[in-house]
C-alpha positions in Angstrom: 91.0 281.3 14.9 89.2 278.7 16.8 89.0 275.9 14.2 92.0 276.1 11.8 91.8 272.3 11.2 88.2 272.6 10.0 89.1 275.5 7.6 92.1 273.5 6.2 89.9 270.4 5.8 87.2 272.3 4.1 89.7 273.8 1.6 91.2 270.4 0.9 87.8 268.9 0.2 86.8 271.8 -2.1 90.1 271.6 -4.0 89.9 267.9 -4.5 86.3 268.2 -5.7 87.2 270.8 -8.3 90.1 268.8 -9.5 87.9 265.7 -9.9 85.4 267.7 -11.9 88.2 268.9 -14.3 89.5 265.3 -14.7 86.0 264.1 -15.6 85.5 266.9 -18.1 88.8 266.3 -19.8 88.5 262.5 -19.6 85.2 262.2 -21.3 86.6 262.2 -24.8 84.6 260.6 -27.6 87.4 260.5 -30.1 85.8 263.3 -32.1 88.3 265.9 -30.7 91.5 266.2 -28.8 92.2 268.4 -25.9 95.2 270.7 -25.8 96.0 272.8 -22.8 98.3 275.7 -23.0 99.2 278.9 -21.2 95.8 280.4 -20.3 93.7 278.3 -22.5 92.2 274.9 -23.3 91.6 273.9 -26.9 89.2 271.3 -28.1 90.4 270.5 -31.6 88.2 268.3 -33.8 89.8 265.2 -35.3 87.7 265.3 -38.5 89.3 266.4 -41.7 89.3 268.9 -43.0 89.1 271.2 -40.0 86.6 273.9 -40.3 87.8 277.5 -41.0 85.6 278.9 -38.2 86.3 278.3 -34.5 84.5 279.2 -31.3 86.2 281.2 -28.5 84.7 281.2 -25.1 85.3 283.6 -22.2 84.1 282.0 -18.9 81.7 284.0 -16.7 83.0 286.1 -13.9 84.5 284.0 -11.0 83.5 280.7 -12.7 86.2 278.1 -13.4 86.6 277.4 -17.1 86.3 273.7 -16.5 82.7 274.2 -15.5 81.9 275.0 -19.1 83.7 272.1 -20.8 80.7 269.7 -20.9 78.5 272.4 -22.4 81.2 273.3 -25.1 82.3 269.8 -26.2 79.3 269.2 -28.5 80.5 272.2 -30.6 83.9 270.4 -31.0 82.1 267.1 -31.7 80.3 268.9 -34.6 83.7 269.8 -36.0 84.4 273.3 -34.8 87.5 274.1 -32.8 86.7 275.5 -29.4 89.1 277.5 -27.2 88.3 278.3 -23.6 90.3 281.3 -22.4 91.4 281.3 -18.7 91.1 284.7 -17.1 93.2 286.2 -14.3 91.3 285.9 -11.0 88.3 284.6 -13.0 87.5 288.0 -14.4 87.9 289.0 -18.1 88.0 292.7 -17.0 91.6 292.1 -15.9 92.7 291.0 -19.3 90.2 291.8 -22.0 92.6 291.0 -24.9 93.8 287.7 -23.5 91.9 285.9 -26.3 93.9 287.6 -29.0 97.2 286.5 -27.3 95.9 282.9 -27.0 95.0 282.8 -30.7 98.6 283.8 -31.6 99.8 280.6 -29.8 97.4 278.2 -31.5 99.0 276.7 -34.6 97.0 275.5 -37.6 93.8 276.9 -36.3 90.8 278.5 -38.0 91.1 281.8 -39.8 87.9 283.1 -38.2 86.8 282.9 -34.6 83.4 283.7 -33.2 
């Protein structure tokens, strides 16, 4: 390799950029919902009472980081619907098509129906 420093620097810049985007997405909270992160998921739980009995589960697109969808999904949580974003292995749902079911087993006091 002719330029290992350049490759390392590029990787560092990209990683830092992605982390900054995730911080912005999680930090932009209006008070209408809380953010819970767990093993393989992020849950946007509305603070309004009573919580709705229907929630929204989202599988990210192939090879797209789940954080990239947070801004698009938060209005659903602001409207009072719990939203769970399921993280996929290697960014592909094909490697774990039932991961959402396992995530729902870990969420306590959640909706009875998920779309």
